[in-house]
C-alpha positions in Angstrom: 4.4 -34.1 18.3 1.6 -36.5 16.3 0.6 -39.5 16.8 2.6 -41.5 14.0 5.5 -39.5 14.6 5.8 -40.3 18.3 5.2 -43.9 17.6 8.2 -43.9 15.2 10.3 -42.4 17.7 10.1 -45.9 19.4 10.1 -48.5 17.4 13.8 -48.2 15.3 12.9 -49.2 11.5 14.1 -49.1 8.5 12.7 -46.0 6.0 11.3 -46.5 2.6 10.3 -45.3 -0.3 8.7 -47.5 -2.5 7.3 -46.7 -5.6 4.0 -46.7 -6.6 3.1 -50.5 -7.7 6.0 -52.4 -6.0 4.5 -55.6 -4.5 5.9 -55.8 -0.1 4.2 -59.2 0.0 3.2 -61.7 -2.1 0.0 -64.2 -1.4 1.8 -67.5 -0.4 4.7 -66.0 1.6 4.8 -65.3 5.4 4.5 -61.6 6.5 7.9 -61.1 8.1 7.4 -57.4 8.4 5.2 -54.3 9.4 4.9 -51.2 7.4 4.0 -47.8 9.3 2.9 -45.7 6.6 4.4 -42.2 6.6 3.0 -41.2 2.6 1.3 -42.5 0.6 -1.2 -45.4 -0.3 -1.1 -49.4 -0.1 -3.7 -51.5 -1.1 -4.0 -55.8 -0.3 -5.4 -58.0 -3.0 -6.0 -61.1 -3.8 -6.9 -62.8 -7.0 -9.7 -64.1 -7.6 -10.3 -66.6 -11.0 -7.7 -64.3 -12.5 -9.4 -61.2 -11.6 -7.3 -58.8 -9.2 -9.9 -58.1 -5.8 -9.1 -54.9 -4.1 -11.0 -55.7 -0.1 -8.8 -52.6 2.0 -6.7 -49.5 1.7 -4.3 -47.7 3.8 -3.2 -44.4 3.9 -0.6 -42.1 6.2 -0.9 -43.1 9.2 -2.0 -46.6 9.1 0.1 -50.3 10.5 0.0 -52.7 7.9 0.6 -56.4 7.1 -1.3 -59.5 6.5 -1.8 -60.0 9.8 -2.3 -63.3 10.5 0.9 -64.1 9.0 2.6 -61.9 10.6 1.1 -63.6 14.6 0.8 -67.1 13.7 3.8 -67.5 10.6 1.3 -68.7 8.2 1.7 -68.3 4.1 -0.8 -64.9 3.4 -3.6 -65.5 1.4 -3.0 -62.3 0.4 -0.7 -59.6 -1.8 0.3 -56.3 -0.2 1.2 -53.5 -3.0 1.6 -49.7 -3.3 -0.2 -47.6 -5.7 1.1 -44.6 -4.8 5.1 -43.1 -4.2 5.1 -43.8 -0.3 7.2 -43.2 2.2 6.7 -46.0 5.5 8.6 -47.6 7.8 9.4 -51.1 8.7 9.8 -53.1 11.3 10.5 -57.1 11.6 8.4 -59.9 12.7 10.2 -60.7 16.3 11.0 -57.2 16.6 7.9 -56.0 16.2 6.7 -57.8 19.3 9.2 -58.0 21.4 8.6 -54.9 21.7 4.9 -54.4 22.0 6.0 -56.3 25.1 8.4 -53.4 26.9 5.7 -50.3 25.0 2.4 -50.9 26.5 1.4 -47.3 24.9 2.2 -48.8 21.4 0.4 -51.7 22.7 -2.8 -49.7 22.8 -2.5 -48.2 19.6 -1.7 -50.7 17.8 -4.6 -52.9 19.1 -6.3 -50.1 18.3 -5.0 -49.8 14.7 -6.2 -53.4 14.8 -10.2 -53.1 16.6 -10.4 -50.4 13.0 -9.5 -53.0 10.6 -12.0 -55.2 12.1 -15.1 -52.5 11.7 -13.8 -51.5 8.3 -13.8 -55.7 7.9 -17.5 -55.9 9.5 -18.9 -52.8 6.8 -17.2 -53.4 4.0 -18.9 -57.1 4.5 -22.2 -55.8 5.4 -22.1 -53.5 2.9 -21.4 -56.3 0.3 -24.7 -58.5 2.1 -26.5 -55.2 2.4 -26.4 -52.6 -0.4 -26.7 -51.8 -3.6 -23.3 -50.8 -6.1 -24.9 -47.5 -5.8 -25.3 -47.6 -2.3 -21.5 -49.2 -1.8 -20.2 -46.5 -3.6 -22.6 -43.2 -1.7 -21.2 -44.5 0.9 -17.3 -44.4 -0.1 -18.2 -41.0 -1.1 -19.5 -40.4 2.4 -16.9 -42.0 4.5 -13.9 -42.6 2.8 -14.0 -39.6 0.2 -9.4 -39.7 -0.4 -10.2 -43.3 -1.8 -12.3 -41.4 -4.6 -9.2 -38.4 -4.7 -6.5 -40.9 -4.4 -7.2 -44.1 -6.1 -7.8 -45.2 -9.4 -10.8 -46.6 -11.0 -10.6 -49.3 -11.4 -9.1 -50.6 -8.3 -11.9 -49.2 -6.3 -13.9 -50.9 -8.6 -12.5 -53.5 -7.7 -13.2 -52.7 -3.5 -16.3 -51.9 -4.9 -17.4 -55.6 -6.3 -18.6 -53.8 -9.6 -16.9 -54.0 -12.9 -15.3 -50.7 -13.8 -17.5 -49.8 -16.1 -20.1 -50.4 -14.1 -18.1 -47.7 -11.5 -18.3 -45.2 -14.8 -22.0 -45.5 -14.9 -22.8 -44.8 -12.0 -19.9 -42.0 -11.0 -22.2 -40.8 -14.2 -25.7 -40.9 -12.7 -24.4 -38.3 -9.9 
């Protein structure tokens, strides 16, 4: 049994079929659910001076939430939105925290996912500081080809911190 199926079987969740461009959490709202993606893709983003800034993508097997908002019960600093048709399970905050108290394996899995996310944020931060847009794109191709294959170009450009036109130029140079 796949690890995600095992953990899904432990959690009483509400199954969701989510259409593309569905906002699951709005900036300023308190997160009350944690999502486990079975199939599909979600993104976290915010607006900065009217520009849509994507800072992470999530795929099959990922837990997704505004973790600060979920944990601290504070308003989220960003949006959670589907990019493609997504099948997911959702569990309410209190149910989830109660469950991980009773299931040490689930807690370990959740902690591993949080550490993975921290690692991704750290790499993104360092990449933005030290790499050129071309280098960031090459790194994305090497490390996360699934993003290039499944995510629209304008979201990828936003994630890389460049315009869609700049991304198009970088891709044409290859």
